[in-house]
Every structure is written in C-alpha cells, then in structure tokens.
C-alpha positions in Angstrom: -35.2 -94.4 -9.0 -32.8 -96.7 -10.8 -31.0 -95.6 -13.9 -31.4 -99.0 -15.4 -31.5 -98.9 -19.2 -32.0 -102.6 -19.9 -34.5 -105.2 -18.5 -33.8 -108.7 -19.6 -36.5 -111.1 -20.7 -36.4 -113.0 -17.4 -37.2 -109.8 -15.4 -39.9 -108.9 -17.9 -41.6 -112.2 -17.2 -41.3 -111.6 -13.4 -42.9 -108.2 -13.8 -45.8 -109.5 -15.9 -46.3 -112.3 -13.3 -46.6 -109.8 -10.5 -49.2 -107.7 -12.3 -51.2 -110.8 -13.3 -51.3 -111.7 -9.6 -53.2 -108.5 -9.0 -50.4 -106.2 -7.9 -50.6 -102.6 -9.0 -48.2 -101.2 -11.5 -47.0 -98.6 -9.0 -46.1 -101.2 -6.4 -44.4 -103.5 -9.0 -42.3 -100.5 -10.3 -41.3 -99.7 -6.7 -40.4 -103.3 -5.9 -38.1 -103.7 -9.0 -36.8 -100.1 -8.7 -38.0 -99.3 -12.3 -39.8 -96.3 -13.6 -43.6 -96.5 -13.6 -43.7 -95.7 -17.3 -41.5 -98.6 -18.2 -43.6 -101.1 -16.3 -46.8 -99.5 -17.8 -45.5 -99.9 -21.3 -44.4 -103.5 -20.7 -47.9 -104.4 -19.4 -49.5 -102.6 -22.3 -47.3 -104.6 -24.7 -48.2 -107.9 -23.1 -51.9 -107.1 -23.2 -51.7 -106.1 -26.9 -49.4 -108.8 -28.3 -49.3 -111.5 -25.7 -45.5 -111.2 -25.5 -43.2 -109.4 -23.1 -39.8 -110.0 -24.8 -38.2 -107.1 -26.6 -38.5 -106.7 -30.4 -35.7 -108.1 -32.5 -34.6 -104.6 -33.6 -34.0 -103.5 -30.0 -31.8 -106.6 -29.4 -29.7 -105.7 -32.5 -29.3 -102.1 -31.4 -28.0 -103.2 -28.1 -25.6 -105.7 -29.7 -24.2 -102.9 -31.8 -23.9 -100.6 -28.7 -22.1 -103.4 -26.8 -19.7 -104.0 -29.7 -18.9 -100.3 -29.9 -18.2 -100.3 -26.1 -15.9 -103.3 -26.4 -13.9 -101.7 -29.2 -13.7 -98.1 -28.1 -14.4 -98.2 -24.4 -17.1 -95.7 -24.8 -20.8 -96.3 -24.0 -23.5 -95.2 -26.4 -27.3 -95.6 -26.2 -29.5 -97.7 -28.5 -31.1 -94.4 -29.6 -27.8 -93.1 -30.8 -27.1 -96.4 -32.7 -30.6 -96.2 -34.3 -30.1 -92.5 -35.3 -26.8 -93.2 -36.9 -28.2 -96.2 -38.8 -31.1 -94.1 -40.1 -28.7 -91.4 -41.1 -26.9 -93.9 -43.2 -30.1 -95.0 -44.9 -30.6 -98.2 -42.9 -34.0 -98.9 -41.3 -35.4 -101.7 -39.2 -37.7 -103.9 -41.3 -39.0 -107.4 -41.1 -37.0 -109.8 -43.3 -38.7 -111.4 -46.3 -39.5 -115.0 -45.3 -39.0 -118.0 -47.6 -39.0 -121.7 -47.2 -35.6 -123.5 -47.0 -34.8 -125.2 -50.3 -32.5 -128.2 -50.9 -30.7 -128.9 -54.1 -33.5 -131.5 -54.9 -36.2 -128.8 -54.5 -34.4 -126.4 -56.8 -33.8 -129.1 -59.4 -37.5 -130.1 -59.4 -38.5 -126.5 -59.8 -36.2 -126.0 -62.7 -37.4 -129.2 -64.4 -41.0 -128.2 -64.0 -40.4 -124.8 -65.6 -38.6 -126.4 -68.5 -41.4 -128.8 -69.1 -44.1 -126.1 -69.1 -42.1 -123.3 -70.7 -43.7 -123.8 -74.1 -47.2 -124.5 -72.9 -49.8 -122.5 -74.9 -52.9 -120.7 -73.9 -54.9 -123.7 -75.1 -52.9 -126.0 -72.9 -53.6 -123.9 -69.8 -57.3 -123.6 -70.7 -57.6 -127.3 -70.0 -56.3 -127.0 -66.4 -58.8 -126.8 -63.5 -57.1 -125.0 -60.6 -58.4 -125.9 -57.1 -57.9 -124.8 -53.6 -59.3 -125.2 -50.1 -59.1 -122.9 -47.2 -60.4 -122.4 -43.7 -62.0 -119.1 -42.6 -62.3 -118.2 -38.9 -65.5 -116.7 -37.6 -63.8 -115.6 -34.4 -60.8 -113.4 -33.9 -57.6 -115.2 -32.9 -55.7 -112.0 -32.4 -55.0 -110.1 -29.2 -55.3 -106.7 -30.6 -58.9 -106.0 -29.6 -59.0 -103.3 -27.0 -61.7 -102.4 -24.5 -62.3 -99.2 -22.4 -62.4 -100.0 -18.7 -61.5 -98.5 -15.4 -58.2 -99.1 -13.8 -58.0 -102.3 -11.7 -61.0 -103.9 -13.3 -59.2 -106.3 -15.7 -60.6 -109.4 -14.0 -64.3 -108.3 -13.8 -66.6 -110.6 -15.8 -67.7 -107.9 -18.2 -64.0 -107.2 -19.1 -63.0 -110.8 -19.8 -63.2 -112.3 -23.3 -63.6 -116.1 -23.5 -61.3 -117.7 -26.0 -60.7 -121.4 -26.8 -57.1 -122.6 -27.1 -57.9 -123.5 -30.7 -60.5 -121.7 -32.9 -63.8 -123.7 -32.9 -66.0 -121.5 -35.1 -64.6 -121.8 -38.6 -65.7 -122.8 -42.1 -63.6 -124.8 -44.6 -64.4 -124.5 -48.2 -63.2 -126.0 -51.5 -63.4 -124.3 -55.0 -62.1 -124.8 -58.5 -61.6 -122.5 -61.5 -60.4 -122.6 -65.1 -60.5 -120.3 -68.0 -63.9 -121.4 -69.2 -65.7 -122.5 -66.1 -65.8 -122.7 -62.3 -67.2 -125.0 -59.6 -69.6 -124.2 -56.9 -68.3 -123.3 -53.5 -68.2 -126.6 -51.6 -68.4 -126.4 -47.8 -66.5 -129.1 -45.9 -68.8 -130.1 -43.1 -67.1 -130.4 -39.7 -64.1 -128.8 -41.2 -61.9 -131.9 -41.7 -60.9 -133.1 -45.1 -59.8 -136.7 -45.4 -58.8 -138.7 -48.5 -62.2 -140.5 -48.7 -64.1 -137.3 -48.2 -62.0 -135.7 -50.9 -63.1 -138.4 -53.3 -66.8 -138.4 -52.3 -67.2 -134.6 -52.0 -64.8 -133.1 -54.5 -63.4 -135.5 -57.1 -66.6 -137.3 -58.1 -69.2 -134.6 -57.8 -67.1 -131.7 -59.2 -63.8 -132.6 -60.9 -65.3 -135.6 -62.8 -67.8 -133.2 -64.5 -65.0 -131.1 -65.9 -63.1 -134.1 -67.0 -66.1 -135.3 -69.0 -66.6 -131.8 -70.6 -63.0 -131.1 -71.5 -62.0 -134.6 -72.6 -58.6 -136.3 -72.6 -56.7 -133.1 -72.4 -58.2 -132.2 -69.0 -55.6 -131.6 -66.2 -56.5 -131.2 -62.5 -54.3 -129.1 -60.2 -54.4 -129.5 -56.4 -51.7 -128.9 -53.8 -49.6 -131.5 -52.0 -51.9 -131.8 -48.9 -51.7 -135.2 -47.3 -55.4 -135.9 -47.9 -54.9 -135.2 -51.6 -52.0 -137.7 -52.0 -53.5 -140.9 -50.5 -53.5 -144.1 -52.5 -57.3 -144.1 -52.6 -57.3 -140.6 -54.2 -54.7 -141.6 -56.8 -56.7 -144.8 -57.6 -59.8 -142.7 -58.1 -58.0 -140.3 -60.4 -56.7 -143.2 -62.5 -60.0 -144.9 -62.7 -61.7 -141.7 -63.9 -58.9 -140.9 -66.4 -58.1 -137.6 -64.6 -54.5 -136.4 -65.2 -53.0 -134.5 -62.3 -50.7 -131.5 -62.8 -47.5 -132.4 -61.0 -46.6 -129.7 -58.5 -43.0 -129.7 -57.1 -42.7 -129.6 -53.3 -42.1 -126.2 -51.7 -42.9 -124.4 -54.9 -44.4 -120.9 -55.2 -48.2 -120.9 -55.4 -49.1 -120.0 -59.0 -52.7 -120.8 -58.5 -54.9 -118.0 -59.9 -57.1 -118.4 -56.9 -54.2 -117.2 -54.8 -52.8 -114.7 -57.3 -56.1 -112.8 -57.5 -55.8 -112.1 -53.8 -59.5 -111.3 -53.5 -60.8 -114.2 -51.5 -57.9 -116.4 -50.4 -55.2 -113.7 -50.6 -57.5 -111.2 -48.8 -58.3 -113.7 -46.1 -58.1 -111.2 -43.3 -60.7 -109.0 -45.0 -63.1 -111.9 -45.6 -62.7 -113.0 -42.0 -63.4 -109.5 -40.8 -66.6 -109.5 -42.9 -67.5 -112.9 -41.5 -67.2 -111.8 -37.9 -69.3 -108.7 -38.6 -72.1 -110.9 -39.9 -72.1 -113.2 -36.9 -75.2 -113.7 -34.8 -75.4 -115.1 -31.3 -76.6 -118.5 -32.7 -73.8 -120.6 -34.1 -76.1 -122.1 -36.7 -77.1 -118.7 -38.0 -73.4 -117.6 -37.7 -72.4 -120.4 -40.1 -75.2 -119.8 -42.4 -74.3 -116.1 -42.7 -70.6 -117.1 -43.1 -71.4 -119.5 -46.0 -73.5 -116.8 -47.7 -70.7 -114.3 -47.3 -68.2 -116.7 -48.7 -70.5 -117.5 -51.7 -70.7 -113.8 -52.4 -66.9 -113.4 -52.2 -66.4 -116.5 -54.4 -68.6 -114.9 -57.1 -66.7 -111.6 -56.8 -63.4 -113.4 -57.1 -64.5 -115.2 -60.3 -65.8 -111.9 -61.7 -62.4 -110.3 -61.1 -60.6 -113.3 -62.6 -62.8 -113.4 -65.7 -62.8 -109.6 -66.2 -59.0 -109.7 -66.3 -59.1 -112.7 -68.6 -61.6 -111.2 -71.0 -59.6 -108.0 -71.3 -56.3 -109.9 -71.9 -57.7 -112.4 -74.4 -60.4 -110.1 -76.0 -63.0 -112.8 -75.2 -66.3 -112.9 -73.3 -66.8 -115.6 -70.6 -70.1 -115.9 -68.8 -69.6 -116.9 -65.1 -73.3 -117.2 -64.3 -73.2 -121.0 -64.7 -71.2 -123.3 -62.4 -69.9 -126.8 -62.5 -70.0 -126.5 -66.3 -67.2 -126.2 -68.9 -68.4 -123.4 -71.1 
C-alpha cells in the first residue's frame, strides 16, 4: 500500500468520479494505491457536504510544513504542525466575514452617525422599520443522512429529489415601530417588484402609519432594487412619506434583525416550517403561513417586552396596522 500523505484536489475529483460511476470503494482504493479508509472518508465527505476539496485549515498546515522543510531540510507532518500551533494557543477557526468598504462607504457611515447622534427616543418612536425575507419549506442542505445497505445508493427509495433552485418557499413583509406593528404580508408567487411594493406594501400598510403619526413619520426600508425604483419614490413623495436614508453596505440596525427571533433565527423557523409540511403544496403553504404568523407575533411580543421593561411603559400588541 502506498505511503502517500497527500491527495491533491484533482485526484480527489477522479476518485469521486469513479465511485459515482458505480465502482466499489475497495476497487477504487486498489486502483489508486490508496488506503481504503482514506477513500471511504473522502466519499463520506462528498456525500455530506457536496465537496471533495480539503478544508482550508489542512492546506495551511501543509504550507507551514513545506516552509519548514524548505528552511531546515527536515520533513514534519501536518499533525505535528497543528499540535505545535495548539500548544502556542493558536486554533483553526473560521474568519469573521465582512463586506469590503471603500472610502466613500466609510464616509457615508460616519456622516449618518453624526446626523443621528442626538436623535431622541421620541424621534425613533416615529420610525417604522420594515423588512422582507424568504423562508424555504424544503431543505437546501446536504446534511440529511439515511440508513441504507452498502451498494444501494442509486435505488429509488434512497434517492432524494431536489430542484436546482428551491421552489417551495414563502416571502413575507412586515413592519414594526415602538407603538405599533403591521400585519404579516405574504408576497404571492414570491417575487417583489417596484409596482407590487407600491400596491401591496406602501399603500395598504405604510400609508396608514403615515396618517396616524403625522408629518414626523419616517419609513425605513433597505436598499433592495425594488425599493429604489422611480415609481416607488414618486409614491412616497405623493403620500408625504419621508424615508430614512440608509448608507450602502451599512450594518443592519433594524430591530427586526436585532431581535433574532424570526429573521435572525431563520434556520429555526425553516426547520419548524419543514416539520409542518404536508404532501399537498397548498396545505404546506397554508401551514407555513400560519407558522410564520405565530413567529411574527412572538417576535413582536419579545420586542415589546424588552421595550416595556426599558422604558417603563405598557404597549399592547394585540392590534395591528394601527399606531397606538
């Protein structure tokens, strides 16, 4: 058996291809002169994650080992490198991800903070925060496992059908402010356009809050393309609705996201949605909408409970589309 310690990504792809052709792991391992356990782990990794390339941490360890070999002439294993790094208090972790910011982005952020630095509680009480999100009723992850006999991967009962793009999903829109909230609006067919945004969101929902709050009312939405069309801006101007300017590539300060119950806990909600599915797609969507409505009410309750404690006030959330 070969003493090979490294399998490049090209060979990994060849191995996966052989197994997908129906070859047995034992035969593939013998053909490539690789240990059976190595091929088995590679196939398991591919079935679980859909990828066969090595993790980034393994690549870094090999680079360190190669650098040490080039400098000292001595060969060390990746395990030795990892052990020494851990001994020095260094661990492999995923890096924190952020969006790239230009000088213009940073300047716009700073200017926005300066403009709102002295905003009072009364000022923010006039802001209606809104958000829209899509929830999947079907899993898009390859981490679902099944128990089956060896060599039966391509039997009908062991195959899961999956569209290239998720087809069973629900898009919803909601709005919330200190003294009121909107109903949960379901975007039929899942595609929001500028005209639909006007007909289904601005006129039926946002305009009501503008009339109740008065001239100090401010509407916050994100920079989605459908929110920034000329028709949408004309509608806002004609209704006297002032929009909260939101700098591009700015952190999301929307309380709907900050609460983390519905939008932030999206994976949890989607799990509940999938558990309430029925064979009928109509019933599935109905159950999903009912589930999202319940989650929306819970989110509002959490938000207002926190607000009531912080402000020593009492806000009733039983009424919707009303400024209390």
